[in-house]
N, C-alpha and C positions, 0 to 999 in steps of 0.2 A: 465415586469419583472426584477429581479436583474441580475448583472452579477457577475459569482462565478468563482475567480480562485482557482483552486486546484493544490498544489504539492503534492506527496510523494516523502520521503528521496530517495536519488539516489541510486541503487542497485551496490555495487561494482563490477567491472569487472574481479576479480579475480576466477570466478566460478559461477556455478551454485548456486542459492541461496535455502536455506531451507525453510521449513514452518515458521519457526517463523520469518524469514524475510517478507515473504507473508503476514501474518497476522497483522505485526506490523506497516505496512505503505501502501501498493500498493494495497492491497484486499479493507480494508475500505475505503480506496481515491475512489476506481472504484465504490462501492456500492451507497457512497453518490454522485458522480458524476452521475449514472445513475439515483438515485432515482431526482435529482435536474432537469435533463434534462427531465423527464417525468412530473414534475410539471412547465414546460413550461420555466424555466430560462436559460439565456445565461451562458454555462459552457463551461471554458477550463481547460481541465487538463493534465497537463504537467509532464513528468518524463523524465530520461535520464539514461545511465550506467555512473557511475562516473569512469573516466579511468586514471587518474593520480596519481602519487604517489608511494612510495615503492612496497606495495603488486603487482601492476600492472608488475613492472620491475622484481621483484622476480617470479611471475607465468609465464610472458613469457620466464625468463630464464628456468624454469623447463620444460616448454613446448617446449625448444629449438627453438622459433622460435623470430623473432624481434618484440619489443614490439609494434608497431604499427599495424602490421599483426596480433599478438595476440588478442590484443583490437578490431580490426576488427571481427575476428571470434567469440569471446567472446559476443560481442554485437549481433551479429545475431543470437547464440544460446540463450541467455537470451530472445530476444525477441520473439522467438519462443515457448519459455515456457509461457511466458505471454500471447501470443495471444492463447496458448491452455487453458490459464486460463481465458480468455474472458475479461481480462482487457482493459476496452475502452478508452486508452489514446486517447487524440487528436493529440499529438505528442509525441516520444518516440526518444530523441536525445541522444546525445554523448557529454561528457564534453570536449572531443578533439576537439570539432569543431571549425573552423575558427570563427566562431561568439563568440562562448566562449571566445576564445582566446581575440578577439578586446574589448569585453567589460570589461572584466578581467583588461588588460593592461590601459584600460580608466579610469577605477574606481581606479586601483594604482596610475595614474598620479594625479587624484583628490584629494586623500588622500595625496599624497606628496604634492601638490599645497598648501593644506589646513594646514600643518605642522603636519600630524598625522602618515607619515613614515619617519623614519631615518634609515640611515646606522650605524651600530654597529659592532667592532670588539668583537669575542666571542671564545670562547674556545670550540672546538668542537671534538668529539671522531673521530678518525683514526684509521683504521685497517691496521698496518702493513703486516699483510697476503694478504689481498685483495687490498692494495695500493691506497686507496682512503678514502677521509671522509665519514663518515656512518650517512646519515639523520637519524632521530629519529625510524622510524620504520625498517630500517636495524639493528637496536639493540634488544635485547631481554634480559631478565633476570627477576629478582626477585623484585616483587614491595615492595617497603618501607613500604607502608601502611597495606597491607593486605596478604604479603607472597606469593601471586599468582607467580610461577614460569615460568610463560610464558609471563609475562607482556612485553610490547612494550615499544618503548623509547619515544611515545607521549601519551599513555594511558593505562592504564591497563583495560583489558575486563571485569575482575572479580569485580573490585568495582567501576569502571568507572571514577576513580581517573586521572586528567589530570598530565602527568609527563613529565619532561625534561631527556633525556637519561643519564646524569649523575646520576640522582636519582635511577637508578635500580641497584641492589646489584647483586653481579657474572655477569655483562655484557658480553654478547659474540655478536659476529657478525651473522645476519642472512643468511649473504651470504655463509661463509666460516665453520660457528661455533667456529671459533677462538675467543680465549679470550686474544689474543695479540694485547691489545688495548691501546692508549695512546691518550693525549689531546693535541690539536693543537689550534693554532689561525687562525680563517679565519674571513671573513666578511658577514653579511646578513642584510636584511631589518627587520626590525619590525614596527609592528602596534602599535602605540601609544594608547592602549585600556585606560590607566591611565589616559589621558587626555581627553577621552570619557566617564568616567565612569557617571559621572553626567547625561549626556543627556540620558544613557542606562537605567539608573535607573528610571528618569523620564518618558521614554518611557514604561518600564516594568509596572510600577506602573500604567499607565494609561490604559494597557490594561489586564495585568496578574489576574486579578480578574474574568473575563470572561472564563479564560482557567481551563482545568481540575486542580485539587490540584498538580496531578503528575509533569505536565509542570511548572506551574507557583512557584512550591515549589524548583524545580532545578534550575530555574533561579534565584530564589531570595538568593538560597543558594552561587550559584556563587558570584554574585553582594557582599552579606554580607562578603564573604571569601576576596573580594577585587580584580578587575580587574587588570592583571599584561599584560605589554608590550609583543607581542608576535611576534617571529621570523616566519616570512611568506615567508620566502624563504628557499631553499633546494638544494642541491648539488646532482641533478639529470639529467640524459638525457631526461629524458620523462615529460614534463609537460608544463605550458604555461610560456613562456620565460619574464624573465625582460625584459622590453622596453629598448632599446639601446639610445634611445633620451633622456632619463632620468638619466639611469643608465649605462652608456657606461661600465665602468671598469667590474661591476657586470655581465653585459651581456655577456661580452668576456669570464669571466670566466665558463660560462655555467649554472648560477643560473636560476632555474625556481622558480614558486611561489609555497607556499605550498598548497597540495591537500585542505585541508578545508580552504583557502582562497579562490579557484577559484570553489570549487564544489557547494556552495549555487548560485553563480553568474550565475551557468548553469541553474538554475530555469529561469533567464530572458535569457540567451543564447539559450536556446531550445525554447523558445518563439519565438524568432527571427528565429531559424532553422523553425520552424513551417510556418512563415511568408514567408520567403524566399522559402518555397517547395509549394507553392499554386499553383496550377495548372491554367494554361492560363485563364484569364477573371477574376478569383477570387481575392479580393482584402482581404489581411489580415494584419491588423494594430496591429502589435505587443506592439508597445508603448502606444497604448490605455490601454493596461491591466497593465503595469508596470509604467508610467510616468505620474505623477500627476492625479494618478488614486486612491486615499485616498477616494473620495466622491463617485466614481462611481463604485467601484470593492470590491468584498468581498472576502479575501485571506483566506485559511484555508490550513494550512500544515498539514500532516500526518507522523509519526516519532516514533521509539521506543525510549525509554528514555535515551540510550545513545547518540542518537542525538540531544537531547535537547538543552546542554550548548551551541552548536556550532550555531544552529538555532535562541535561544532568546536572545544571548547575541554577540557572535562574530560576526555572520553577520549582525545584528542589527547595532553593532558600526562601520561594515564596511560603509553601507550606510549611517549612521546618519554623519559619518566623511567625505564623498563623496560632501556633501553639497547639494546634487541632489535629486528633490523630486521623488524617486524611491517610489515605493509599498512596504510597511511593512506589516507583517503579521498581521492579525486580530484574528485569533484562531488559536492554536497551539493544536493539537490531540495527545497526547502522549500513549504510551503502555507501560507496564511491559513486562515482558518475556513470552513467550511460551516455557515451558520447555519439555523436551523428558524422561519421567519416572522420573522426580524430578532433571534430568541434564541438562543445557544449552545448546541448539542447538548451533553446532559450525562448521561454514566451514572449519576451519583450523585443527579440531580435525576429521571432518568427523562423527559428532554425530548428528542423526536425521533423519527426512525422508526431501529428498531433491523434490524441486518441478517437477524437469522431471523426476524422480521415481514416485513420487505421481499419475503422468498422465497416467504413464505406468499402474498402479494397477486400476484406475478408474477416470471416467470422471470429469470434474472440477467441477460440479454442488455439489457433495459429499463433497468435501473438502471446496468450498466455504462457504457452509452452515453450518458444522461443525466449521470451524475455526472463523465465527462470531458468532455463539452460544457460543462459549466458548473464543473468544476474552479477551486476559488479560489486562482489562480496569482499575479496581480497586486495582486488585494485580496480581501476576503471575497465570497462570494457566497451567495444564500439558497434555501432550498428552499421552494417551494408546490408544492401541490398543481396549481394550474391552469397552472403554468408546466412542469412534471413532463407532464402530460396534452400540452400542446402540443406541446413538442419530440418525444414519444412518437408522437403521432398526424401529426406533419408529417414528421419526418425517417424514423422508423424504419417505419412504419404506410405513408404514403403514398408516399413517396419511394423507398425500399428495397423492403419487402415487396410493394406493389402493382406494381412494376415487373417483380418476378420472377415474380408470380402471372400477371400478364396475358401476358407473353411467352411462358411455358411452356404454360399454359391455353390461349391462341390457337392457337399451334403446333400442340399435339397434335390442336385440333380440326379445323384446316385441312392437315396434312401428317403427322399420324399421331405416333408414339412414336419417332421418329427425329431427329435434327437437319437440317434440310432443307439442300438444296445451294444452289440458284438460282444466280443470276449472279455473276461473279467482282466482286470489291469495286469500287466506284467512287469519284467524286471525293468523295461524301458520306461515304463510309467512310474514306477518306485525311484527309479533315479531322477525322471523331470521332477517330481513331488519335492525330493529331499532339495535339489537345486532351486525350485522355486520359494521353499520355505526359507534357505539360506537369503536368498536375493531378497525376498520380503524383510528379513530381520534388518539387512542392511539398511534397506528403504526405509523402515521405521528409525534407525538408528538416525539415520541423516536428516529426517524430519525432525525428530526431536531435539537434535542440536542446531536447528535452522540453517543447515548448510544446504542452501535451495538446489546450488549446481549440481552438488554431489548427489542429492536425492534425486534430479532428473536424470542422472547417470545410471544410479541403480533402477529408477523406472524403465530407462531404454532398455537395461540388463534384462528386465523380466520381459518386456516384449519380444526382445532377441530370442531368449530362451523357448518361448514358444515357436518361433520360425524354426531355429536350429531342430526342435524335435519334430516339426511336421516334415521338414526336408529329410530328416533321418529316416522317418518311418515311411513316408511317399505313398501317400494313400491313393495315389492316382495310379501307381503301379500296384499296391496290395489288391485293391478291389477286382484287378482281373483274375487273379489266384486263390484269394482268400479274403472273400466281401465281410466276414466277420471280424477280423484284423483290421479292416480298414475303417468299419465301423466304430471299433475301439479307439483308433487313433482320432476318428472325426469327435467322438464323443469326450475326449480327454482334451481336444483343443477348443472345444465349445465351452468346457469347464473353465478352461485358460481365459478364453473371452469374457467369462462371467467375472473372473478375478480381476482381469484387467477393468472391468466396469467399477469394481470398487476402488481398487489401489490408485487409479488413475484420476477418481474424480479430483482430488484436490487441484490438478493441473490443467485438465480438459473437463470441466464437468459437462459441457454438451457432448461430447462423443460418448464418454462414461454414460452419460443417460441413455443415447441411443443403443448403446451395447447392453444394456441392461434390459432394457425394452423391448431386445429381438427375442427375449426368452418368456413365454405364457405361463409363469410358474403360477402355483395355486396361491390363492391370496393370502393362506396360514403358512407359506412358505418362508422359513428364517431367509433364505436368499434372496427373497424379493426386495427386501431392504438393502441399502448402501453400507449397512454398519461392517466394520471392519473384517477381515478374514484373519483367524487367527492361526498359529503354525500347524495345528492339525487338519484344519481346513486346507490350507495351503499344500500340505502332503498329500491328500485323499483326492483332492480335486474332484468332487462328487456333488457339489453343492446344486447341479441342474442335472437332474436324472434322466434316463433313457425314457422315451415317451414325451417329453417336454414339448410342446408345439413351439416352433420358432418361425421368424420372419426374417428376410434379409433387409438390412436398414440400406438407407442410402449411402452412397461413398462418404466416409467419413471424413477424408481430407483429400482434396484434389492437390495434383502437383501442380507447381508454380513453373510456368511455361519461358521459354526463352522471350517470347511475346510480352508476356508478363513483365517481365524484368527491363525489355527496354522501353516498354510504356511508363512505368513507374519511374525508371532511372531518369526518362525526358522530363517526367512532370516535377520531380522531386529534386534532382541533381546530385552533387557530392555534398549538399548541406548547406547550400549558401541563402537560398531563398524558400523552402517549404514552410508551409504554414496552415492554420485553420482559418476559416474565414470568421470565426468567433473571437481570435484572439486580440485583445486589446489592452492596453495600459501598460505598466512594467510589471516584472515577474518578483512573486514573493519570495 
């Protein structure tokens, strides 16, 4: 089977992330990883906290902690939330790791040796009040393109345009708020992207037709506007240091690499972290995933649209300029925004539902399913409490949860704690099997194509087919005149439950586990695992034979009540001020 390398955009360290971050990278990557593992592929899903740069220093300053200690604590806080969401990372690393430092410095040396990095004297903003040069994210002001008054010195989060600090109107220090700024001369390293333009264009042309329009159009727009040489160092205390063996004066002055230079390299760094963390006796070859792997590994990246330029232009330029055979991305799955009542989720403005708070309200499966059912793929999508409740109640509680509960409860009441036998399968079961096989094939097609909204529609159709079959056969009536017919219906329905446990696992893993564990299958039964169901198995619906003991699990999904909606709406409003107690600093 194929080897699949999967990465999701690194969540920034400056606070617990909101649902928009979750649906825009980590969750769809997890769904896809789970699906591929079930299909028997060799999967490596890598992510990490992005810990360098200005926001980390500002967040640590606000928290009153040394930046290294702040990042260590924040990493553990984020990891706990992602564990709560059942994200199945093979490794969740840290961009401040020694491995990332080593690989970043080595790639910088290679770029320099190949003539793609040079020192340049530039004029940079200096804050007289703070007594220091201000890196781009230490400067905020008004975007000259869209008028957004909280734009940062490297990018406007409103229109996503890349900026230089001197582009901002009415600039001020993000540290002190002072507007007492002046421009002084200093020296930085520049990545000569202009010399790599042709190579990046050729690479994008070779791959982008396969990508979603959102990703390919952003990459091509950047190339059309022309690649500019980019400063890749900053005046910060926290970051990957410039290697002193190549740039001794810059290293002595405390220059570190720009966070957007070292952060994508952390995909490689985190894989080496995974390799180095192997338990005794286990060999993990990190280089086989990243080095000379173009023909052996399929690499898929997941990210929101604001991350696309860095991953489809800047990072490829870095890798191409190194002249080393590092693996480059094959497929970029980009997402639009999930909005909160029409306004953008924002860490810095504490607007939206944050992932730690979401888990306090409801278990992860509720959020996982809703977010994928309304993933912002073709355009932005909006979160509202009414929509969330409608989806949960209709799809999860009524369609899936109610089916499982009424089948198992009724069968136990009428036939005891073992799967009943009844008649041999008949015409209705044959039709159902053919329908399930067809729906499963469509579900697989959508997941293979990374069409998550369509995949959830196909999954819901599979659940609905079981309800339609149950309503057609009406075992509560059959049992009065033909108990064996009722037993056949219930046995078939129980096999549907087992099938649902398998195919629902990528989206609702906790519910899938409960459905699977409802049946006490023998230890050597193939159906004990969550391996995928093939077309023949879908048609036969016989993985759980008569006589198999079963239990009735707790209610899989509780309905959201009007009282719940009233409470949550009062607490979070229409997007004006909800947030998490952990959110500090500015948004990455």
